[in-house]
DSSP file (Angstrom, degrees, kcal/mol; ACC not computed):
  #  RESIDUE AA STRUCTURE BP1 BP2  ACC     N-H-->O    O-->H-N    N-H-->O    O-->H-N    TCO  KAPPA ALPHA  PHI   PSI    X-CA   Y-CA   Z-CA
    1    1 A M              0   0    0      0, 0.0     2,-0.5     0, 0.0     0, 0.0   0.000 360.0 360.0 360.0 142.6   19.5  -20.6   10.2
    2    2 A N        -     0   0    0      3,-0.0     2,-0.3     0, 0.0     3,-0.0  -0.755 360.0-173.2 -87.1 124.3   17.1  -20.2    7.2
    3    3 A R        -     0   0    0     -2,-0.5     2,-0.3     2,-0.0     0, 0.0  -0.834  33.5 -98.3-119.7 154.0   14.8  -17.2    7.7
    4    4 A V        +     0   0    0     -2,-0.3     3,-0.1     1,-0.1    -1,-0.0  -0.549  41.5 174.4 -64.9 129.2   11.8  -15.8    5.9
    5    5 A V        +     0   0    0      1,-0.3    52,-0.5    -2,-0.3     2,-0.3   0.475  58.1  20.6-119.5  -6.2   13.1  -13.0    3.7
    6    6 A H  E     -a   57   0A   0     50,-0.1    -1,-0.3     2,-0.0     2,-0.3  -0.978  58.2-161.8-160.5 147.2   10.1  -11.9    1.6
    7    7 A F  E     -a   58   0A   0     50,-0.8    52,-2.0    -2,-0.3     2,-0.4  -0.913   7.7-150.3-129.3 161.3    6.3  -12.2    1.7
    8    8 A E  E     -a   59   0A   0     -2,-0.3     2,-0.5    50,-0.2    52,-0.2  -0.999   2.7-155.4-134.2 138.4    3.6  -11.8   -0.9
    9    9 A I  E     -a   60   0A   0     50,-2.4    52,-2.5    -2,-0.4     2,-0.4  -0.958  17.0-147.4-109.0 122.6    0.0  -10.5   -0.6
   10   10 A H  E     +a   61   0A   0     -2,-0.5     2,-0.3    50,-0.2   112,-0.1  -0.744  24.4 175.3 -93.0 138.4   -2.2  -11.8   -3.4
   11   11 A S  E     -a   62   0A   0     50,-2.1    52,-2.7    -2,-0.4     3,-0.3  -0.996  41.9-152.7-147.3 146.5   -5.1   -9.5   -4.5
   12   12 A T  S    S+     0   0    0     -2,-0.3     2,-0.3     1,-0.2    -1,-0.1   0.598 103.5  38.9 -86.2 -14.5   -7.9   -9.2   -7.0
   13   13 A N     >  -     0   0    0      1,-0.1     4,-2.3     2,-0.0    -1,-0.2  -0.773  66.3-179.4-138.7  89.4   -7.6   -5.4   -6.7
   14   14 A L  H  > S+     0   0    0     -2,-0.3     4,-2.7    -3,-0.3     5,-0.2   0.865  82.8  53.1 -60.9 -39.5   -4.0   -4.2   -6.4
   15   15 A D  H  > S+     0   0    0      2,-0.2     4,-2.3     1,-0.2    -1,-0.2   0.927 110.6  47.3 -63.2 -43.9   -4.8   -0.5   -6.2
   16   16 A Q  H  > S+     0   0    0      1,-0.2     4,-2.4     2,-0.2    -2,-0.2   0.917 114.6  46.2 -62.8 -43.8   -7.2   -1.1   -3.3
   17   17 A M  H  X S+     0   0    0     -4,-2.3     4,-2.5     2,-0.2     5,-0.3   0.882 110.3  53.5 -68.9 -37.4   -4.7   -3.3   -1.4
   18   18 A Q  H  X S+     0   0    0     -4,-2.7     4,-2.2    -5,-0.2     5,-0.2   0.941 111.8  45.6 -60.2 -46.1   -1.9   -0.8   -2.0
   19   19 A K  H  X S+     0   0    0     -4,-2.3     4,-2.6    -5,-0.2     5,-0.2   0.916 112.1  52.2 -63.1 -43.7   -4.0    1.9   -0.5
   20   20 A F  H  X S+     0   0    0     -4,-2.4     4,-2.7     1,-0.2     5,-0.3   0.958 114.7  39.4 -58.1 -54.7   -5.1   -0.3    2.4
   21   21 A Y  H  X S+     0   0    0     -4,-2.5     4,-1.9     1,-0.2     6,-1.1   0.841 116.6  50.5 -70.8 -32.9   -1.6   -1.3    3.5
   22   22 A A  H  X S+     0   0    0     -4,-2.2     4,-1.4    -5,-0.3    -1,-0.2   0.919 115.4  43.3 -67.6 -42.6   -0.1    2.2    2.8
   23   23 A N  H  < S+     0   0    0     -4,-2.6    -2,-0.2    -5,-0.2    -3,-0.2   0.910 120.0  40.0 -69.8 -42.6   -2.9    3.8    4.9
   24   24 A V  H  < S+     0   0    0     -4,-2.7    -3,-0.2    -5,-0.2    -2,-0.2   0.939 135.4  14.2 -74.4 -47.1   -2.8    1.4    7.8
   25   25 A F  H  < S-     0   0    0     -4,-1.9    -3,-0.2    -5,-0.3    -2,-0.2   0.508  93.6-120.2-111.6  -6.9    0.9    0.8    8.1
   26   26 A G     <  +     0   0    0     -4,-1.4    -4,-0.2    -5,-0.5    -3,-0.1   0.722  51.3 168.5  74.6  20.0    2.6    3.5    6.1
   27   27 A W        -     0   0    0     -6,-1.1     2,-0.6    -9,-0.1    -1,-0.2  -0.383  36.4-126.3 -68.8 144.3    4.3    1.0    3.9
   28   28 A Q  E     -B   43   0A   0     15,-2.2    15,-3.0    -2,-0.1     2,-0.5  -0.832  30.3-170.8 -89.7 121.5    6.0    2.3    0.7
   29   29 A I  E     -B   42   0A   0     -2,-0.6     2,-0.5    13,-0.2    13,-0.2  -0.969   5.8-165.5-123.7 126.2    4.7    0.4   -2.3
   30   30 A T  E     -B   41   0A   0     11,-2.4    11,-2.5    -2,-0.5     2,-0.5  -0.946  15.6-138.5-117.3 122.0    6.2    0.6   -5.8
   31   31 A D  E     -B   40   0A   0     -2,-0.5     9,-0.2     9,-0.2     8,-0.1  -0.662   7.4-161.1 -77.7 122.5    4.4   -0.6   -8.9
   32   32 A L        -     0   0    0      7,-3.0     3,-0.2    -2,-0.5    -1,-0.1   0.498  41.3-126.3 -84.9  -3.2    6.9   -2.4  -11.2
   33   33 A G    > > -     0   0    0      6,-0.3     5,-2.2     1,-0.2     3,-1.7  -0.035  33.7 -56.4  88.3 172.1    4.6   -2.0  -14.2
   34   34 A P  G > 5S+     0   0    0      0, 0.0     3,-1.9     0, 0.0    -1,-0.2   0.789 125.9  66.7 -62.8 -29.5    3.1   -4.3  -16.8
   35   35 A Q  G 3 5S+     0   0    0      1,-0.3    -2,-0.1    -3,-0.2    -3,-0.0   0.727 107.0  43.1 -65.2 -18.2    6.5   -5.6  -17.9
   36   36 A M  G X 5S-     0   0    0     -3,-1.7     3,-1.1    -4,-0.1    -1,-0.3   0.011 128.0 -97.0-112.6  24.5    6.8   -7.2  -14.5
   37   37 A G  T < 5 -     0   0    0     -3,-1.9    -2,-0.1     1,-0.2     3,-0.1   0.759  69.9 -69.8  69.5  24.9    3.2   -8.5  -14.4
   38   38 A N  T 3 <S+     0   0    0     -5,-2.2    -1,-0.2     1,-0.2     2,-0.1   0.711  85.0 166.4  62.5  22.4    2.0   -5.5  -12.3
   39   39 A Y    <   -     0   0    0     -3,-1.1    -7,-3.0    -6,-0.5     2,-0.5  -0.409  22.7-151.6 -65.5 143.0    4.0   -6.8   -9.3
   40   40 A R  E     -BC  31  60A   0     20,-2.4    20,-2.8    -9,-0.2     2,-0.3  -0.980   5.7-137.6-124.4 128.1    4.4   -4.2   -6.6
   41   41 A M  E     -BC  30  59A   0    -11,-2.5   -11,-2.4    -2,-0.5     2,-0.5  -0.643  15.9-150.8 -83.3 138.2    7.4   -4.1   -4.2
   42   42 A I  E     -BC  29  58A   0     16,-3.4    16,-1.9    -2,-0.3     2,-0.6  -0.950   8.9-167.6-114.3 123.1    6.5   -3.4   -0.5
   43   43 A N  E     -B   28   0A   0    -15,-3.0   -15,-2.2    -2,-0.5    14,-0.1  -0.949   1.3-173.0-106.9 114.4    9.0   -1.7    1.8
   44   44 A T        -     0   0    0     -2,-0.6     2,-0.2     1,-0.3    -1,-0.1   0.518  49.0 -96.9 -87.1  -5.5    7.8   -2.0    5.3
   45   45 A G        -     0   0    0    -17,-0.1    -1,-0.3     2,-0.0     2,-0.3  -0.524  45.0 -56.5 118.6 175.1   10.5    0.3    6.8
   46   46 A E        -     0   0    0     -2,-0.2    10,-0.1    -3,-0.1    -3,-0.0  -0.662  46.3-119.3 -93.3 148.4   13.9    0.1    8.4
   47   47 A D        -     0   0    0     -2,-0.3     3,-0.1     8,-0.1    -2,-0.0  -0.787  27.8-137.0 -87.0 118.4   14.6   -1.8   11.6
   48   48 A P    >   -     0   0    0      0, 0.0     3,-1.7     0, 0.0    -1,-0.0  -0.372  38.8 -81.3 -68.9 155.8   15.8    0.5   14.4
   49   49 A A  T 3  S+     0   0    0      1,-0.3     0, 0.0    -2,-0.0     0, 0.0  -0.291 115.8  17.1 -57.0 137.1   18.8   -0.7   16.5
   50   50 A G  T 3  S+     0   0    0      1,-0.2    -1,-0.3    -3,-0.1     2,-0.1   0.560  81.9 162.2  79.7   8.8   17.7   -3.1   19.2
   51   51 A V    <   -     0   0    0     -3,-1.7    -1,-0.2     1,-0.1    -4,-0.0  -0.392  35.1-144.4 -64.9 138.1   14.3   -3.9   17.7
   52   52 A R  S    S+     0   0    0      1,-0.3    -1,-0.1    -2,-0.1    -2,-0.1   0.887  90.0  34.0 -72.0 -40.4   12.9   -7.1   19.2
   53   53 A F  S    S-     0   0    0     -3,-0.0    -1,-0.3    76,-0.0    29,-0.2  -0.837  82.1-151.7-119.7  92.5   11.2   -8.4   16.1
   54   54 A P        -     0   0    0      0, 0.0     2,-0.1     0, 0.0    -8,-0.0  -0.311  19.2-135.3 -63.6 148.1   13.1   -7.5   12.9
   55   55 A G        -     0   0    0    -10,-0.1     2,-0.3    26,-0.0    -8,-0.1  -0.408  10.6-147.3-101.3 175.0   11.0   -7.1    9.8
   56   56 A I        -     0   0    0     -2,-0.1     2,-0.2   -10,-0.1   -50,-0.1  -0.875  15.2-124.6-132.2 166.7   11.1   -8.1    6.2
   57   57 A N  E     +a    6   0A   0    -52,-0.5   -50,-0.8    -2,-0.3     2,-0.2  -0.609  32.3 167.6-106.1 171.4    9.8   -6.6    3.0
   58   58 A G  E     -aC   7  42A   0    -16,-1.9   -16,-3.4   -52,-0.3     2,-0.3  -0.691  23.6 -96.8-156.7-153.1    7.5   -8.1    0.4
   59   59 A G  E     -aC   8  41A   0    -52,-2.0   -50,-2.4   -18,-0.3     2,-0.5  -0.963  11.5-135.0-147.6 160.8    5.4   -7.8   -2.6
   60   60 A L  E     +aC   9  40A   0    -20,-2.8   -20,-2.4    -2,-0.3   -50,-0.2  -0.989  35.0 177.9-117.8 124.5    1.8   -7.3   -3.8
   61   61 A T  E     -a   10   0A   0    -52,-2.5   -50,-2.1    -2,-0.5   -22,-0.1  -0.932  35.5 -92.1-133.8 150.4    0.8   -9.6   -6.7
   62   62 A P  E     -a   11   0A   0      0, 0.0     2,-0.3     0, 0.0   -50,-0.2  -0.353  44.8-118.9 -60.2 138.2   -2.3  -10.3   -8.8
   63   63 A R        -     0   0    0    -52,-2.7     2,-0.7   -53,-0.1   -54,-0.0  -0.617  16.4-152.8 -77.9 135.7   -4.3  -13.2   -7.4
   64   64 A H  S    S+     0   0    0     -2,-0.3     2,-0.3     2,-0.1    -1,-0.1  -0.739  70.8   6.9-109.9  79.9   -4.7  -16.1   -9.8
   65   65 A G  S    S-     0   0    0     -2,-0.7    -2,-0.1   -53,-0.0     0, 0.0  -0.839 106.2 -33.4 137.8-176.2   -8.0  -17.6   -8.6
   66   66 A A        -     0   0    0     -2,-0.3     3,-0.1     1,-0.1    -2,-0.1  -0.411  62.7-108.9 -75.8 149.2  -10.8  -16.7   -6.3
   67   67 A P        -     0   0    0      0, 0.0    54,-0.1     0, 0.0    -1,-0.1  -0.293  54.1 -73.3 -68.2 163.8  -10.2  -14.9   -3.0
   68   68 A P        -     0   0    0      0, 0.0     2,-0.2     0, 0.0     3,-0.1  -0.268  51.4-121.8 -58.8 143.4  -10.5  -16.9    0.2
   69   69 A Q    >   -     0   0    0      1,-0.1     3,-1.8     4,-0.1    -3,-0.0  -0.537  37.1 -86.7 -82.8 152.9  -14.1  -17.7    1.2
   70   70 A A  T 3  S+     0   0    0      1,-0.3    -1,-0.1    -2,-0.2     3,-0.1  -0.329 113.1   9.7 -58.1 139.2  -15.5  -16.6    4.6
   71   71 A D  T 3  S+     0   0    0      1,-0.2    -1,-0.3    -3,-0.1     2,-0.2   0.561  92.0 146.3  65.2  11.7  -14.8  -19.0    7.4
   72   72 A Q    <   -     0   0    0     -3,-1.8    -1,-0.2     1,-0.1     3,-0.1  -0.504  57.3-100.9 -73.1 146.5  -12.4  -21.0    5.2
   73   73 A A        -     0   0    0     -2,-0.2     2,-0.2     1,-0.1    -4,-0.1  -0.372  44.5 -95.4 -65.2 147.2   -9.5  -22.6    7.0
   74   74 A V        +     0   0    0      1,-0.1    -1,-0.1    -3,-0.1     4,-0.1  -0.453  43.5 178.0 -63.9 132.0   -6.2  -20.7    6.6
   75   75 A N        +     0   0    0     -2,-0.2     2,-0.3     2,-0.1    -1,-0.1   0.034  56.5  46.0-128.5  27.0   -4.2  -22.3    3.8
   76   76 A A  S    S-     0   0    0      0, 0.0     2,-0.1     0, 0.0    -2,-0.0  -0.948  96.7 -71.5-153.5 170.1   -1.1  -20.1    3.6
   77   77 A Y        -     0   0    0     -2,-0.3     2,-0.6     1,-0.0    -2,-0.1  -0.433  45.9-138.9 -63.5 144.0    1.5  -18.6    5.9
   78   78 A V        -     0   0    0     -2,-0.1     2,-0.3    -4,-0.1    46,-0.2  -0.944  11.3-144.6-108.0 123.5    0.1  -15.7    8.0
   79   79 A C        -     0   0    0     -2,-0.6    46,-2.9    44,-0.5     2,-0.4  -0.697   9.5-152.2 -86.9 138.2    2.4  -12.7    8.4
   80   80 A T  E     -d  125   0B   0     -2,-0.3     2,-0.5    44,-0.2    46,-0.2  -0.944   5.4-149.0-114.3 132.2    2.3  -10.8   11.7
   81   81 A I  E     -d  126   0B   0     44,-2.9    46,-2.4    -2,-0.4     2,-0.3  -0.872  14.1-129.2-106.6 126.2    3.1   -7.1   11.9
   82   82 A G  E     +d  127   0B   0     -2,-0.5     2,-0.3    44,-0.2    46,-0.2  -0.586  34.3 175.7 -74.4 129.9    4.7   -5.6   14.9
   83   83 A V        -     0   0    0     44,-2.6     3,-0.2    -2,-0.3   -58,-0.0  -0.911  36.3-137.9-132.7 159.6    2.8   -2.5   16.2
   84   84 A D  S    S+     0   0    0     -2,-0.3     2,-0.3     1,-0.3    44,-0.1   0.628  99.1  28.2 -92.1 -14.5    3.2   -0.2   19.2
   85   85 A D     >  -     0   0    0      1,-0.1     4,-2.1    42,-0.1    -1,-0.3  -0.763  64.0-170.6-148.9  95.7   -0.6    0.0   19.9
   86   86 A I  H  > S+     0   0    0     -2,-0.3     4,-2.4     1,-0.2     5,-0.2   0.858  87.6  53.3 -60.5 -38.6   -2.7   -2.9   18.9
   87   87 A D  H  > S+     0   0    0      1,-0.2     4,-2.0     2,-0.2    -1,-0.2   0.914 109.1  49.3 -63.3 -42.0   -6.0   -1.2   19.5
   88   88 A A  H  > S+     0   0    0     -3,-0.2     4,-2.4     1,-0.2    -2,-0.2   0.912 113.4  45.9 -63.4 -42.9   -5.1    1.8   17.3
   89   89 A Y  H  X S+     0   0    0     -4,-2.1     4,-2.4     2,-0.2    -1,-0.2   0.839 109.3  53.8 -73.8 -31.8   -4.0   -0.5   14.4
   90   90 A M  H  X S+     0   0    0     -4,-2.4     4,-2.1    -5,-0.2    -1,-0.2   0.916 111.6  47.7 -63.2 -40.8   -7.1   -2.7   14.7
   91   91 A G  H  X S+     0   0    0     -4,-2.0     4,-2.6     2,-0.2    -2,-0.2   0.905 110.9  50.1 -64.6 -42.9   -9.1    0.6   14.4
   92   92 A K  H  X S+     0   0    0     -4,-2.4     4,-1.6     2,-0.2    -2,-0.2   0.918 110.7  49.7 -61.7 -43.3   -7.0    1.8   11.4
   93   93 A A  H  <>S+     0   0    0     -4,-2.4     5,-3.3     1,-0.2    -1,-0.2   0.917 112.4  47.1 -63.1 -43.0   -7.5   -1.5    9.6
   94   94 A K  H ><5S+     0   0    0     -4,-2.1     3,-1.5     1,-0.2    -1,-0.2   0.906 110.5  52.3 -64.8 -41.6  -11.3   -1.4   10.2
   95   95 A S  H 3<5S+     0   0    0     -4,-2.6    -1,-0.2     1,-0.3    -2,-0.2   0.799 108.3  52.2 -64.0 -28.1  -11.5    2.2    9.0
   96   96 A A  T 3<5S-     0   0    0     -4,-1.6    -1,-0.3    -5,-0.2    -2,-0.2   0.347 133.5 -86.7 -91.4   5.8   -9.6    1.2    5.8
   97   97 A G  T < 5S+     0   0    0     -3,-1.5    -3,-0.2     1,-0.3    -2,-0.1   0.466  86.5 128.8 107.0   2.3  -12.0   -1.6    5.1
   98   98 A G      < -     0   0    0     -5,-3.3    -1,-0.3    -6,-0.2     2,-0.3  -0.329  41.5-147.7 -83.5 171.0  -10.5   -4.5    7.0
   99   99 A T  E     -E  117   0B   0     18,-2.0    18,-2.9    -2,-0.1     2,-0.5  -0.909  22.9 -99.8-134.7 162.5  -12.3   -6.8    9.5
  100  100 A T  E     +E  116   0B   0     -2,-0.3    16,-0.3    16,-0.2     3,-0.2  -0.727  30.1 177.3 -84.8 127.6  -11.4   -8.7   12.7
  101  101 A A  E    S+     0   0B   0     14,-2.4     2,-0.3    -2,-0.5    15,-0.2   0.804  80.3   2.3 -93.3 -39.7  -10.7  -12.4   12.2
  102  102 A L  E    S-E  115   0B   0     13,-2.4    13,-2.6     3,-0.0    -1,-0.3  -0.918  84.7-120.9-150.3 120.5   -9.8  -13.1   15.8
  103  103 A D  E     -     0   0B   0     -2,-0.3    10,-0.1    11,-0.2    13,-0.0  -0.051  46.5 -73.3 -61.9 163.4   -9.9  -10.4   18.5
  104  104 A K  E     +     0   0B   0     10,-0.1    10,-0.2     8,-0.1    -1,-0.1  -0.201  54.7 177.8 -61.2 146.3   -6.9   -9.4   20.5
  105  105 A M  E     -E  113   0B   0      8,-2.3     8,-2.6    -3,-0.1     2,-0.2  -0.988  31.4-103.8-146.9 150.5   -5.6  -11.8   23.1
  106  106 A P  E     -E  112   0B   0      0, 0.0     6,-0.2     0, 0.0     0, 0.0  -0.547  21.8-160.9 -76.5 142.7   -2.7  -11.9   25.5
  107  107 A V  E >>  -E  111   0B   0      4,-3.4     3,-2.6    -2,-0.2     4,-2.2  -0.945  32.0-118.8-119.2 105.4    0.3  -14.1   24.7
  108  108 A P  T 34 S+     0   0    0      0, 0.0     4,-0.0     0, 0.0    22,-0.0  -0.134  92.4   2.8 -52.5 128.9    2.2  -14.6   28.0
  109  109 A G  T 34 S+     0   0    0      1,-0.1    21,-0.1    20,-0.0     0, 0.0   0.374 130.2  62.1  78.8  -4.6    5.7  -13.2   27.8
  110  110 A V  T <4 S-     0   0    0     -3,-2.6    20,-3.1     1,-0.3     2,-0.3   0.755  96.6-118.3-116.4 -54.1    5.2  -12.0   24.3
  111  111 A G  E  <  -EF 107 129B   0     -4,-2.2    -4,-3.4    18,-0.3     2,-0.4  -0.998  50.3 -25.2 148.8-146.7    2.5   -9.3   24.2
  112  112 A W  E     -EF 106 128B   0     16,-2.5    16,-2.6    -2,-0.3     2,-0.4  -0.881  53.3-169.5-108.9 138.5   -0.9   -8.8   22.6
  113  113 A L  E     +EF 105 127B   0     -8,-2.6    -8,-2.3    -2,-0.4     2,-0.3  -0.980  10.0 167.6-130.8 138.9   -1.9  -10.6   19.4
  114  114 A A  E     - F   0 126B   0     12,-2.0    12,-2.7    -2,-0.4     2,-0.4  -0.967  23.8-137.8-142.1 158.3   -4.9  -10.2   17.0
  115  115 A Y  E     +EF 102 125B   0    -13,-2.6   -14,-2.4    -2,-0.3   -13,-2.4  -0.980  23.4 179.6-121.1 134.5   -5.8  -11.4   13.5
  116  116 A M  E     -EF 100 124B   0      8,-3.1     8,-2.4    -2,-0.4     2,-0.4  -0.770  20.9-133.4-123.4 166.8   -7.4   -9.2   10.9
  117  117 A K  E     -EF  99 123B   0    -18,-2.9   -18,-2.0    -2,-0.3     6,-0.2  -0.985  17.5-136.6-120.7 137.6   -8.5   -9.6    7.3
  118  118 A D    >   -     0   0    0      4,-2.4     3,-2.3    -2,-0.4   -21,-0.1  -0.311  43.1 -88.3 -78.3 174.5   -7.8   -7.0    4.6
  119  119 A P  T 3  S+     0   0    0      0, 0.0    -1,-0.1     0, 0.0   -21,-0.0   0.682 129.8  54.9 -61.8 -16.1  -10.6   -6.0    2.2
  120  120 A D  T 3  S-     0   0    0      2,-0.1   -22,-0.0  -110,-0.1  -108,-0.0   0.363 122.4-104.0 -96.6   4.4   -9.6   -9.0   -0.1
  121  121 A G  S <  S+     0   0    0     -3,-2.3     2,-0.3     1,-0.3  -110,-0.0   0.481  70.3 146.3  91.0   3.1   -9.9  -11.5    2.7
  122  122 A N        -     0   0    0   -112,-0.1    -4,-2.4     1,-0.0     2,-0.3  -0.577  43.6-133.3 -74.9 133.9   -6.2  -12.1    3.4
  123  123 A I  E     + F   0 117B   0     -2,-0.3   -44,-0.5    -6,-0.2     2,-0.3  -0.699  29.9 170.3 -88.7 137.3   -5.5  -12.8    7.1
  124  124 A F  E     - F   0 116B   0     -8,-2.4    -8,-3.1    -2,-0.3     2,-0.3  -0.981  24.2-127.8-140.7 154.5   -2.6  -10.9    8.8
  125  125 A G  E     -dF  80 115B   0    -46,-2.9   -44,-2.9    -2,-0.3     2,-0.4  -0.676   7.9-152.2-100.6 156.1   -1.6  -10.7   12.5
  126  126 A L  E     -dF  81 114B   0    -12,-2.7   -12,-2.0    -2,-0.3     2,-0.5  -0.997  13.9-170.7-122.7 131.2   -0.9   -7.7   14.7
  127  127 A L  E     -dF  82 113B   0    -46,-2.4   -44,-2.6    -2,-0.4   -14,-0.2  -0.973  12.6-168.4-129.2 119.3    1.5   -8.1   17.6
  128  128 A Q  E     - F   0 112B   0    -16,-2.6   -16,-2.5    -2,-0.5   -44,-0.1  -0.917  31.0-131.2-100.5 108.6    2.1   -5.5   20.3
  129  129 A P  E     - F   0 111B   0      0, 0.0   -18,-0.3     0, 0.0   -19,-0.1  -0.216  24.6-100.7 -60.8 148.8    5.2   -6.7   22.1
  130  130 A A              0   0    0    -20,-3.1   -19,-0.0     1,-0.1     0, 0.0  -0.334 360.0 360.0 -63.4 150.0    5.1   -6.8   25.9
  131  131 A Q              0   0    0     -3,-0.1    -1,-0.1    -2,-0.0   -20,-0.1   0.489 360.0 360.0 -69.9 360.0    6.8   -3.9   27.7
């Protein structure tokens, strides 16, 4: 089966986005420098044995164009991040400058899901798996 193996977050302010994602999720982000177009590699962590939703790593890249407008329809894949406490991570995202795009809701048999926006307007999901 063909699986998603990498994601990219586009940003007008790479330093701000690096700080946001490192502070909220603890991701390790490495700047590859100007010779690589200021691309930054994102390591989201290791998957422990038996994890229900295995993760992937990605990158942070300069945005080529305007950021998304408020209330604009989603026009890209939305990445969802597995968390152990959705309320805590929604709070962390808000404290770091993010906003709520769609409040948490139950997904029967799966868990709790919410959608947030980072300070550059990118939408991401938070998923707290059911016990």
